[in-house]
Biotite code that builds the C-alpha atoms (Angstrom):
import biotite.structure as struc

atoms = struc.array([
    struc.Atom([-0.009, 0.011, -0.114], chain_id="A", res_id=1, res_name="MET", atom_name="CA", element="C"),
    struc.Atom([1.636, 3.180, -0.747], chain_id="A", res_id=2, res_name="ASP", atom_name="CA", element="C"),
    struc.Atom([1.733, 6.203, 1.506], chain_id="A", res_id=3, res_name="LYS", atom_name="CA", element="C"),
    struc.Atom([-1.101, 8.381, 0.130], chain_id="A", res_id=4, res_name="ALA", atom_name="CA", element="C"),
    struc.Atom([-3.290, 5.682, 0.574], chain_id="A", res_id=5, res_name="GLN", atom_name="CA", element="C"),
    struc.Atom([-2.059, 4.531, 3.965], chain_id="A", res_id=6, res_name="LEU", atom_name="CA", element="C"),
    struc.Atom([-2.663, 8.113, 5.370], chain_id="A", res_id=7, res_name="ASP", atom_name="CA", element="C"),
    struc.Atom([-5.859, 8.448, 3.853], chain_id="A", res_id=8, res_name="HIS", atom_name="CA", element="C"),
    struc.Atom([-7.013, 5.326, 5.598], chain_id="A", res_id=9, res_name="GLU", atom_name="CA", element="C"),
    struc.Atom([-5.352, 6.492, 8.842], chain_id="A", res_id=10, res_name="PHE", atom_name="CA", element="C"),
    struc.Atom([-7.302, 9.579, 8.512], chain_id="A", res_id=11, res_name="SER", atom_name="CA", element="C"),
    struc.Atom([-10.485, 7.807, 8.118], chain_id="A", res_id=12, res_name="GLU", atom_name="CA", element="C"),
    struc.Atom([-9.535, 5.725, 11.348], chain_id="A", res_id=13, res_name="LEU", atom_name="CA", element="C"),
    struc.Atom([-8.679, 9.020, 13.048], chain_id="A", res_id=14, res_name="TYR", atom_name="CA", element="C"),
    struc.Atom([-11.934, 10.400, 12.363], chain_id="A", res_id=15, res_name="ARG", atom_name="CA", element="C"),
    struc.Atom([-14.004, 7.300, 13.091], chain_id="A", res_id=16, res_name="ALA", atom_name="CA", element="C"),
    struc.Atom([-12.269, 6.940, 16.431], chain_id="A", res_id=17, res_name="HIS", atom_name="CA", element="C"),
    struc.Atom([-11.105, 10.049, 17.973], chain_id="A", res_id=18, res_name="LEU", atom_name="CA", element="C"),
    struc.Atom([-14.316, 10.508, 20.085], chain_id="A", res_id=19, res_name="ARG", atom_name="CA", element="C"),
    struc.Atom([-14.111, 7.114, 21.646], chain_id="A", res_id=20, res_name="ASP", atom_name="CA", element="C"),
    struc.Atom([-10.338, 7.147, 22.342], chain_id="A", res_id=21, res_name="VAL", atom_name="CA", element="C"),
    struc.Atom([-10.781, 10.775, 24.127], chain_id="A", res_id=22, res_name="TYR", atom_name="CA", element="C"),
    struc.Atom([-13.692, 9.337, 25.803], chain_id="A", res_id=23, res_name="SER", atom_name="CA", element="C"),
    struc.Atom([-11.558, 6.288, 27.313], chain_id="A", res_id=24, res_name="TYR", atom_name="CA", element="C"),
    struc.Atom([-8.665, 8.560, 28.293], chain_id="A", res_id=25, res_name="ALA", atom_name="CA", element="C"),
    struc.Atom([-10.806, 11.020, 29.970], chain_id="A", res_id=26, res_name="TYR", atom_name="CA", element="C"),
    struc.Atom([-12.611, 8.401, 31.725], chain_id="A", res_id=27, res_name="TYR", atom_name="CA", element="C"),
    struc.Atom([-9.300, 7.076, 32.941], chain_id="A", res_id=28, res_name="ARG", atom_name="CA", element="C"),
    struc.Atom([-7.101, 9.885, 33.763], chain_id="A", res_id=29, res_name="VAL", atom_name="CA", element="C"),
    struc.Atom([-9.918, 11.851, 34.757], chain_id="A", res_id=30, res_name="GLY", atom_name="CA", element="C"),
    struc.Atom([-9.210, 15.517, 33.451], chain_id="A", res_id=31, res_name="ASN", atom_name="CA", element="C"),
    struc.Atom([-9.524, 17.045, 30.000], chain_id="A", res_id=32, res_name="HIS", atom_name="CA", element="C"),
    struc.Atom([-5.910, 18.437, 29.591], chain_id="A", res_id=33, res_name="HIS", atom_name="CA", element="C"),
    struc.Atom([-4.138, 14.904, 30.101], chain_id="A", res_id=34, res_name="ASP", atom_name="CA", element="C"),
    struc.Atom([-6.921, 13.176, 28.196], chain_id="A", res_id=35, res_name="ALA", atom_name="CA", element="C"),
    struc.Atom([-6.179, 15.245, 25.121], chain_id="A", res_id=36, res_name="GLU", atom_name="CA", element="C"),
    struc.Atom([-2.273, 14.546, 25.552], chain_id="A", res_id=37, res_name="ASP", atom_name="CA", element="C"),
    struc.Atom([-3.147, 10.681, 25.753], chain_id="A", res_id=38, res_name="LEU", atom_name="CA", element="C"),
    struc.Atom([-5.252, 10.764, 23.163], chain_id="A", res_id=39, res_name="THR", atom_name="CA", element="C"),
    struc.Atom([-2.804, 12.214, 21.022], chain_id="A", res_id=40, res_name="GLU", atom_name="CA", element="C"),
    struc.Atom([0.239, 10.170, 22.115], chain_id="A", res_id=41, res_name="GLN", atom_name="CA", element="C"),
    struc.Atom([-2.082, 7.280, 21.216], chain_id="A", res_id=42, res_name="THR", atom_name="CA", element="C"),
    struc.Atom([-2.783, 8.369, 17.520], chain_id="A", res_id=43, res_name="PHE", atom_name="CA", element="C"),
    struc.Atom([0.838, 9.267, 17.385], chain_id="A", res_id=44, res_name="LEU", atom_name="CA", element="C"),
    struc.Atom([1.652, 5.386, 18.205], chain_id="A", res_id=45, res_name="GLN", atom_name="CA", element="C"),
    struc.Atom([-1.049, 4.254, 16.123], chain_id="A", res_id=46, res_name="ALA", atom_name="CA", element="C"),
    struc.Atom([0.267, 5.960, 12.751], chain_id="A", res_id=47, res_name="TYR", atom_name="CA", element="C"),
    struc.Atom([3.685, 4.632, 13.516], chain_id="A", res_id=48, res_name="ARG", atom_name="CA", element="C"),
    struc.Atom([2.445, 1.075, 13.573], chain_id="A", res_id=49, res_name="HIS", atom_name="CA", element="C"),
    struc.Atom([-0.494, 1.378, 11.122], chain_id="A", res_id=50, res_name="PHE", atom_name="CA", element="C"),
    struc.Atom([0.690, -0.578, 8.573], chain_id="A", res_id=51, res_name="GLU", atom_name="CA", element="C"),
    struc.Atom([1.552, -3.531, 10.363], chain_id="A", res_id=52, res_name="ARG", atom_name="CA", element="C"),
    struc.Atom([-1.889, -3.583, 12.358], chain_id="A", res_id=53, res_name="ALA", atom_name="CA", element="C"),
    struc.Atom([-3.820, -3.291, 9.151], chain_id="A", res_id=54, res_name="LEU", atom_name="CA", element="C"),
    struc.Atom([-2.003, -6.269, 7.820], chain_id="A", res_id=55, res_name="ALA", atom_name="CA", element="C"),
    struc.Atom([-2.284, -8.291, 11.177], chain_id="A", res_id=56, res_name="GLU", atom_name="CA", element="C"),
    struc.Atom([-6.271, -7.328, 11.896], chain_id="A", res_id=57, res_name="SER", atom_name="CA", element="C"),
    struc.Atom([-7.476, -9.393, 8.970], chain_id="A", res_id=58, res_name="ASN", atom_name="CA", element="C"),
    struc.Atom([-10.221, -7.093, 8.188], chain_id="A", res_id=59, res_name="GLY", atom_name="CA", element="C"),
    struc.Atom([-11.205, -6.984, 11.771], chain_id="A", res_id=60, res_name="ARG", atom_name="CA", element="C"),
    struc.Atom([-12.327, -3.233, 13.487], chain_id="A", res_id=61, res_name="PRO", atom_name="CA", element="C"),
    struc.Atom([-9.065, -1.369, 14.816], chain_id="A", res_id=62, res_name="LEU", atom_name="CA", element="C"),
    struc.Atom([-11.043, 0.150, 17.546], chain_id="A", res_id=63, res_name="ARG", atom_name="CA", element="C"),
    struc.Atom([-9.791, -2.345, 20.217], chain_id="A", res_id=64, res_name="PRO", atom_name="CA", element="C"),
    struc.Atom([-6.278, -2.057, 19.349], chain_id="A", res_id=65, res_name="TRP", atom_name="CA", element="C"),
    struc.Atom([-6.282, 1.971, 19.791], chain_id="A", res_id=66, res_name="LEU", atom_name="CA", element="C"),
    struc.Atom([-8.172, 1.540, 23.238], chain_id="A", res_id=67, res_name="ILE", atom_name="CA", element="C"),
    struc.Atom([-5.190, -0.783, 23.577], chain_id="A", res_id=68, res_name="ARG", atom_name="CA", element="C"),
    struc.Atom([-2.879, 1.686, 23.065], chain_id="A", res_id=69, res_name="ILE", atom_name="CA", element="C"),
    struc.Atom([-4.185, 4.116, 24.931], chain_id="A", res_id=70, res_name="ALA", atom_name="CA", element="C"),
    struc.Atom([-4.797, 1.793, 28.138], chain_id="A", res_id=71, res_name="HIS", atom_name="CA", element="C"),
    struc.Atom([-1.022, 1.167, 28.008], chain_id="A", res_id=72, res_name="ASN", atom_name="CA", element="C"),
    struc.Atom([-0.369, 4.778, 27.625], chain_id="A", res_id=73, res_name="LEU", atom_name="CA", element="C"),
    struc.Atom([-2.389, 5.587, 30.577], chain_id="A", res_id=74, res_name="ALA", atom_name="CA", element="C"),
    struc.Atom([-0.993, 2.966, 32.684], chain_id="A", res_id=75, res_name="ALA", atom_name="CA", element="C"),
    struc.Atom([2.611, 4.319, 31.780], chain_id="A", res_id=76, res_name="ASN", atom_name="CA", element="C"),
    struc.Atom([1.493, 7.895, 32.692], chain_id="A", res_id=77, res_name="LEU", atom_name="CA", element="C"),
    struc.Atom([-0.017, 6.781, 36.050], chain_id="A", res_id=78, res_name="TYR", atom_name="CA", element="C"),
    struc.Atom([3.481, 4.669, 36.809], chain_id="A", res_id=79, res_name="ARG", atom_name="CA", element="C"),
    struc.Atom([5.471, 7.492, 35.773], chain_id="A", res_id=80, res_name="ASP", atom_name="CA", element="C"),
    struc.Atom([3.430, 10.167, 38.118], chain_id="A", res_id=81, res_name="ARG", atom_name="CA", element="C"),
    struc.Atom([2.445, 7.512, 40.742], chain_id="A", res_id=82, res_name="SER", atom_name="CA", element="C"),
    struc.Atom([-0.182, 9.546, 42.079], chain_id="A", res_id=83, res_name="ARG", atom_name="CA", element="C"),
    struc.Atom([-4.411, 10.275, 41.758], chain_id="A", res_id=84, res_name="LYS", atom_name="CA", element="C"),
    struc.Atom([-5.474, 12.631, 38.831], chain_id="A", res_id=85, res_name="PRO", atom_name="CA", element="C"),
    struc.Atom([-6.147, 16.177, 40.455], chain_id="A", res_id=86, res_name="GLN", atom_name="CA", element="C"),
    struc.Atom([-9.314, 16.777, 38.758], chain_id="A", res_id=87, res_name="THR", atom_name="CA", element="C"),
    struc.Atom([-12.361, 14.481, 39.894], chain_id="A", res_id=88, res_name="PRO", atom_name="CA", element="C"),
    struc.Atom([-14.358, 13.040, 37.090], chain_id="A", res_id=89, res_name="ILE", atom_name="CA", element="C"),
    struc.Atom([-17.735, 14.211, 38.315], chain_id="A", res_id=90, res_name="ASP", atom_name="CA", element="C"),
    struc.Atom([-17.125, 17.727, 38.375], chain_id="A", res_id=91, res_name="ASP", atom_name="CA", element="C"),
    struc.Atom([-18.379, 17.692, 35.115], chain_id="A", res_id=92, res_name="THR", atom_name="CA", element="C"),
    struc.Atom([-21.700, 15.882, 35.329], chain_id="A", res_id=93, res_name="THR", atom_name="CA", element="C"),
    struc.Atom([-23.948, 17.035, 32.384], chain_id="A", res_id=94, res_name="VAL", atom_name="CA", element="C"),
    struc.Atom([-27.746, 15.906, 32.959], chain_id="A", res_id=95, res_name="ILE", atom_name="CA", element="C"),
    struc.Atom([-29.553, 16.603, 29.886], chain_id="A", res_id=96, res_name="ALA", atom_name="CA", element="C"),
    struc.Atom([-33.018, 16.183, 30.626], chain_id="A", res_id=97, res_name="ALA", atom_name="CA", element="C"),
    struc.Atom([-35.780, 18.542, 32.817], chain_id="A", res_id=98, res_name="VAL", atom_name="CA", element="C"),
    struc.Atom([-36.244, 17.457, 36.021], chain_id="A", res_id=99, res_name="HIS", atom_name="CA", element="C"),
    struc.Atom([-37.041, 18.769, 39.608], chain_id="A", res_id=100, res_name="THR", atom_name="CA", element="C"),
    struc.Atom([-34.138, 20.227, 41.403], chain_id="A", res_id=101, res_name="THR", atom_name="CA", element="C"),
    struc.Atom([-34.539, 16.686, 43.895], chain_id="A", res_id=102, res_name="GLU", atom_name="CA", element="C"),
    struc.Atom([-34.477, 14.593, 40.975], chain_id="A", res_id=103, res_name="ASP", atom_name="CA", element="C"),
    struc.Atom([-31.184, 16.608, 39.892], chain_id="A", res_id=104, res_name="LEU", atom_name="CA", element="C"),
    struc.Atom([-29.458, 16.310, 43.168], chain_id="A", res_id=105, res_name="VAL", atom_name="CA", element="C"),
    struc.Atom([-30.640, 12.717, 44.009], chain_id="A", res_id=106, res_name="GLU", atom_name="CA", element="C"),
    struc.Atom([-29.235, 12.074, 40.196], chain_id="A", res_id=107, res_name="GLY", atom_name="CA", element="C"),
    struc.Atom([-25.994, 14.085, 41.081], chain_id="A", res_id=108, res_name="ARG", atom_name="CA", element="C"),
    struc.Atom([-25.413, 12.162, 44.662], chain_id="A", res_id=109, res_name="ASP", atom_name="CA", element="C"),
    struc.Atom([-25.956, 8.524, 42.775], chain_id="A", res_id=110, res_name="GLU", atom_name="CA", element="C"),
    struc.Atom([-23.773, 9.667, 39.785], chain_id="A", res_id=111, res_name="LEU", atom_name="CA", element="C"),
    struc.Atom([-21.510, 10.793, 42.444], chain_id="A", res_id=112, res_name="SER", atom_name="CA", element="C"),
    struc.Atom([-21.333, 7.409, 44.049], chain_id="A", res_id=113, res_name="ARG", atom_name="CA", element="C"),
    struc.Atom([-21.268, 5.545, 40.720], chain_id="A", res_id=114, res_name="ILE", atom_name="CA", element="C"),
    struc.Atom([-18.142, 7.635, 39.707], chain_id="A", res_id=115, res_name="LEU", atom_name="CA", element="C"),
    struc.Atom([-16.304, 7.064, 43.037], chain_id="A", res_id=116, res_name="GLU", atom_name="CA", element="C"),
    struc.Atom([-16.986, 3.483, 43.519], chain_id="A", res_id=117, res_name="GLY", atom_name="CA", element="C"),
    struc.Atom([-15.566, 3.234, 39.944], chain_id="A", res_id=118, res_name="ILE", atom_name="CA", element="C"),
    struc.Atom([-12.424, 4.630, 41.453], chain_id="A", res_id=119, res_name="GLN", atom_name="CA", element="C"),
    struc.Atom([-12.327, 2.129, 44.350], chain_id="A", res_id=120, res_name="GLU", atom_name="CA", element="C"),
    struc.Atom([-12.548, -0.931, 41.543], chain_id="A", res_id=121, res_name="LEU", atom_name="CA", element="C"),
    struc.Atom([-9.340, -2.622, 40.617], chain_id="A", res_id=122, res_name="PRO", atom_name="CA", element="C"),
    struc.Atom([-7.624, -1.477, 37.473], chain_id="A", res_id=123, res_name="ASP", atom_name="CA", element="C"),
    struc.Atom([-8.770, -4.399, 35.259], chain_id="A", res_id=124, res_name="ASP", atom_name="CA", element="C"),
    struc.Atom([-12.400, -4.152, 36.473], chain_id="A", res_id=125, res_name="ARG", atom_name="CA", element="C"),
    struc.Atom([-12.492, -0.377, 36.078], chain_id="A", res_id=126, res_name="ARG", atom_name="CA", element="C"),
    struc.Atom([-11.082, -0.363, 32.579], chain_id="A", res_id=127, res_name="GLU", atom_name="CA", element="C"),
    struc.Atom([-13.724, -3.177, 31.507], chain_id="A", res_id=128, res_name="ALA", atom_name="CA", element="C"),
    struc.Atom([-16.571, -0.880, 32.894], chain_id="A", res_id=129, res_name="LEU", atom_name="CA", element="C"),
    struc.Atom([-15.197, 2.178, 30.890], chain_id="A", res_id=130, res_name="ILE", atom_name="CA", element="C"),
    struc.Atom([-14.739, 0.282, 27.948], chain_id="A", res_id=131, res_name="MET", atom_name="CA", element="C"),
    struc.Atom([-18.674, -1.077, 28.107], chain_id="A", res_id=132, res_name="ARG", atom_name="CA", element="C"),
    struc.Atom([-20.596, 1.629, 29.290], chain_id="A", res_id=133, res_name="PHE", atom_name="CA", element="C"),
    struc.Atom([-18.825, 4.760, 28.441], chain_id="A", res_id=134, res_name="ALA", atom_name="CA", element="C"),
    struc.Atom([-17.708, 3.556, 24.822], chain_id="A", res_id=135, res_name="LEU", atom_name="CA", element="C"),
    struc.Atom([-20.301, 1.075, 24.606], chain_id="A", res_id=136, res_name="GLY", atom_name="CA", element="C"),
    struc.Atom([-17.930, -1.554, 23.151], chain_id="A", res_id=137, res_name="MET", atom_name="CA", element="C"),
    struc.Atom([-19.025, -5.196, 22.846], chain_id="A", res_id=138, res_name="ASP", atom_name="CA", element="C"),
    struc.Atom([-17.553, -7.975, 25.057], chain_id="A", res_id=139, res_name="ASN", atom_name="CA", element="C"),
    struc.Atom([-15.457, -9.203, 21.916], chain_id="A", res_id=140, res_name="ARG", atom_name="CA", element="C"),
    struc.Atom([-13.779, -5.591, 21.298], chain_id="A", res_id=141, res_name="GLU", atom_name="CA", element="C"),
    struc.Atom([-13.116, -5.631, 25.204], chain_id="A", res_id=142, res_name="ILE", atom_name="CA", element="C"),
    struc.Atom([-11.576, -8.660, 25.188], chain_id="A", res_id=143, res_name="ALA", atom_name="CA", element="C"),
    struc.Atom([-9.141, -7.858, 22.319], chain_id="A", res_id=144, res_name="ARG", atom_name="CA", element="C"),
    struc.Atom([-8.395, -4.276, 24.028], chain_id="A", res_id=145, res_name="ALA", atom_name="CA", element="C"),
    struc.Atom([-7.370, -6.106, 27.243], chain_id="A", res_id=146, res_name="MET", atom_name="CA", element="C"),
    struc.Atom([-5.986, -9.039, 25.715], chain_id="A", res_id=147, res_name="GLY", atom_name="CA", element="C"),
    struc.Atom([-8.224, -11.665, 27.307], chain_id="A", res_id=148, res_name="ARG", atom_name="CA", element="C"),
    struc.Atom([-10.703, -14.471, 26.023], chain_id="A", res_id=149, res_name="THR", atom_name="CA", element="C"),
    struc.Atom([-14.372, -13.421, 25.497], chain_id="A", res_id=150, res_name="ASP", atom_name="CA", element="C"),
    struc.Atom([-15.086, -15.760, 28.425], chain_id="A", res_id=151, res_name="GLY", atom_name="CA", element="C"),
    struc.Atom([-12.843, -14.052, 31.059], chain_id="A", res_id=152, res_name="ALA", atom_name="CA", element="C"),
    struc.Atom([-14.076, -10.792, 29.757], chain_id="A", res_id=153, res_name="THR", atom_name="CA", element="C"),
    struc.Atom([-17.437, -11.495, 30.492], chain_id="A", res_id=154, res_name="LYS", atom_name="CA", element="C"),
    struc.Atom([-16.816, -12.672, 33.772], chain_id="A", res_id=155, res_name="VAL", atom_name="CA", element="C"),
    struc.Atom([-14.486, -9.690, 34.502], chain_id="A", res_id=156, res_name="LEU", atom_name="CA", element="C"),
    struc.Atom([-17.234, -7.610, 33.724], chain_id="A", res_id=157, res_name="ILE", atom_name="CA", element="C"),
    struc.Atom([-19.880, -9.285, 35.607], chain_id="A", res_id=158, res_name="HIS", atom_name="CA", element="C"),
    struc.Atom([-17.943, -9.151, 38.770], chain_id="A", res_id=159, res_name="ARG", atom_name="CA", element="C"),
    struc.Atom([-17.036, -5.492, 37.959], chain_id="A", res_id=160, res_name="ALA", atom_name="CA", element="C"),
    struc.Atom([-20.727, -4.648, 37.947], chain_id="A", res_id=161, res_name="ILE", atom_name="CA", element="C"),
    struc.Atom([-21.139, -6.877, 41.230], chain_id="A", res_id=162, res_name="LYS", atom_name="CA", element="C"),
    struc.Atom([-18.515, -5.190, 43.144], chain_id="A", res_id=163, res_name="GLN", atom_name="CA", element="C"),
    struc.Atom([-19.889, -1.608, 42.078], chain_id="A", res_id=164, res_name="LEU", atom_name="CA", element="C"),
    struc.Atom([-23.416, -2.371, 43.333], chain_id="A", res_id=165, res_name="GLU", atom_name="CA", element="C"),
    struc.Atom([-21.812, -3.311, 46.574], chain_id="A", res_id=166, res_name="GLY", atom_name="CA", element="C"),
    struc.Atom([-20.009, -0.323, 46.836], chain_id="A", res_id=167, res_name="ILE", atom_name="CA", element="C"),
    struc.Atom([-22.747, 2.100, 45.436], chain_id="A", res_id=168, res_name="VAL", atom_name="CA", element="C"),
    struc.Atom([-25.248, 0.408, 48.278], chain_id="A", res_id=169, res_name="ARG", atom_name="CA", element="C"),
    struc.Atom([-23.048, 0.885, 51.035], chain_id="A", res_id=170, res_name="GLN", atom_name="CA", element="C"),
    struc.Atom([-24.246, 3.640, 53.306], chain_id="A", res_id=171, res_name="PRO", atom_name="CA", element="C"),
    struc.Atom([-22.466, 7.137, 53.314], chain_id="A", res_id=172, res_name="GLU", atom_name="CA", element="C"),
    struc.Atom([-20.036, 6.931, 56.143], chain_id="A", res_id=173, res_name="PRO", atom_name="CA", element="C"),
    struc.Atom([-21.413, 9.440, 58.834], chain_id="A", res_id=174, res_name="ALA", atom_name="CA", element="C"),
    struc.Atom([-18.919, 12.777, 59.326], chain_id="A", res_id=175, res_name="GLY", atom_name="CA", element="C"),
])
């Protein structure tokens, strides 16, 4: 494949998956600045290995491959910093329907508990839930992105949901 064709196909990949890679990065690192950096690094690395990835994909979608790159870069970012993100995810909560104030507060509180609960999950469970619910990836895509079997991924997601439900149901500590 010539360079012009390769660049054209990569541009298509970029347009098709920019939002997913950014969303994944944002949910993973918790702030827009780092998510933008991570997204940029993901596509730079993807570009370097794009021709090989195309050849090895056998026509399968490349979104799991991109998310795996973002996953690895995010893990490196955390390892390098060895500290938590500075901005909590829930400070940008958007609720796009008309609700009473009480509904809004209740919904925000519940969302806040869920987002905090997600942070308490082990990394692999948190990753799987982000891919499943934030990106809408199916189990097969998640399995490919995480380097696991379909069955192991299904079990991982099930356990993550059960653990998150347990965390969210726990009463708030009195304080």
